[in-house]
N, C-alpha and C positions, 0 to 999 in steps of 0.2 A: 755357720748355722745354728742359732741355740737350741738349745734342749727344753723339754717343757718345764723342766725345775728352772732354768736362767729367767724363765718370761713368766712364770708366775708369783703377782705381786702377793704379799703374805698379805691376812685376813687379818683384819683389826678385829679387837676384839668387841662380841656382840653384846649389848647394856641388856640384863633380862629385862626389865619395864619398858624399854624402847620396841625390841621383840615382843614383849604381848597388846603394846598398843597398836602398833604399826597390824600386827596379826588380827587385832581387833575390829580393824576394819573392812573386817572379812567377815559377812554375816553368813548363821549359818546354823541346820535346824539343831535339834536335841537329842537325844536317846537317850536311853536307860537298856543296857546291854543286859541279860539276864540267863543265872543258870541255876537249875539245882543241884546241889552236893551235898553227897551222905545225906540227902532226904531233908536237905535246910535249903530254902531260896537266897539267892546271892543273886547282886547287882550293884552295878554303879551306872553313874550318870557319864554320857560319853560324847562331844562335840565331833571329835578326831573318828568320823563314820562315813563310810563313801561307796559307791557303786564302784564297781573294780571292771565288770565284765561279765557279757551278755554269756559268751559262748566259750565256756562253760560257766553257769550264771557264778559268778562270785561278787564278795562284797568285803570291805575291808574295815579293822576300826586300831586304833592305837593306844593301848592300856600301856601306861608306866609300867615300870620293869617291878615298881614293889607292890605294885595293887593287889590285895589280897584276895578282891571279886577276879582280878584274871587267872591268878593261881587254881582257882575253883574251876573257872572255865578251861583251862586247862587241865586239867586231872579228869573233867566229864567229856571235852572231846566237842561239847556243843554249845548255842548259844541261840537266846534270841536277842535281835533289833526290836525295839516298841520305841516306834518316832512320837512324839509327843503332841497332843492338841495343844492349843493356844489356853485353855484356862488349867496347863495341868503345871506351875509353875511351881507350886506347894510340893508336888510327887517328886521334879528335878530335885531342889531341894534339897530334900529329903537323902536322895541317893547320891548327891552330889555332898555329902554330910558325911560324919564321921562316928554315927549313930551307928550302935551295936547289931540292932534289929532295924536295917532301913523297909522292911516289909510290914514291918506293925502299923496297922490300920489302912496297909492298902490292898487292894483287892484283884486277886488277880485267876487265873487257870491258864493249868498246863497245854503247851502247844505242843503236836504230835510229835517230836522230839521230846517232850516232859520238859522242857526251860518256861520259866512262866511267862506270861502276857497278861502285861498290865489294862485292868479296866479301865477305859476310857484314851486307852493311846489309840493315836490315828493310823498309826498301822503297826503292822508287825510280820519280821522277819526270820524265819527260823532255820537254822542253820551247822554245819557241822564244822569244825577246824579245818582246814586243808593243810596250813603251811603257816609258819611263823618265822619272821625276819627280825632282825634288830635293825632297831632305829633309832639309836641312842641313846638315848633315858627313858625311852618306849621300846615298847614292842609293834611292829607293823603283823597283824593278823588276820590272816587273809580266810575269808569265810565258803564252804560253798551252801549253796540257798538249796535248800529241801520242801520248803512250803514257803507260802504269804499269804498276806488277811490280801480282801477285797479291796479296792480302792471308796472311799466314804468324802464327805462334802464339805467336813468341818476344817478347820484350816488350826496350821500348825505353827507350835510353839519357837520362836527363834530365837538368837541370845546375837546380840551386836554391842559392841565398844562396852563387853563387860556385865549387860543390863540383857535383861529379858523384854523381850519386845514382839510383834504380832503384824498381821499383813492389814494396814486401814482397810476400813470397810469399805470405803469407795475404789481400792484397787487390786480389788478380785476381776477383772473383766480386763483381756487381755489388751496391751496395749495397740496404740496404731500405727507403731513399727512391726507388731507382731508375725502382720503376714509377709512383710519381706523378711524378716528373718526366715519363716519357715520356708520360701520358697528358694532363697539363699540353702538353708539343710538341705534341702530334696533336692538340689542341682550339685552341692560340693557330695563327691562322693571318695575324696579320699581322707577324711577324717569321719573316726564314728564317734555319735552322742548320742550318750544316755536319756 
């Protein structure tokens, strides 16, 4: 009988450009993660955001280990996830830049926990840092939801293949297969869908 070490094939080096191109096929929403540190608003653009748990209510995001914004969030222990609306491309570009004052010209108000809610955001989720995990050159941050916004009708800003995109106007109605999917999800008890 062979041991796991004997049966594991060597892993080929992953080309970083191919990695980005392949994962670019996965369309994501765009968020700005914010906090207030020493009286100053801080934030960064983040695609690596996801729902994690309904009970307890948790989300996650993945900042790079060298991120100054993450260092501020870690110090404060709280953050707000701002889900961007489709017309907020310039806001995303600003928060994805190396501008020293990313909030210059950006309107915002304080969330119940004190983190910035960016004007015009499609949604916001106010959180405290629950746990932090190693994720290679990133951290995986679990956040416990404290409060969140109401649902709006505007459309989200999306990122796909290295470019901003949005939902096509005629694609906002449910697809014909939606009823079948909902019936399947209702009948499925082993998996949990958020």
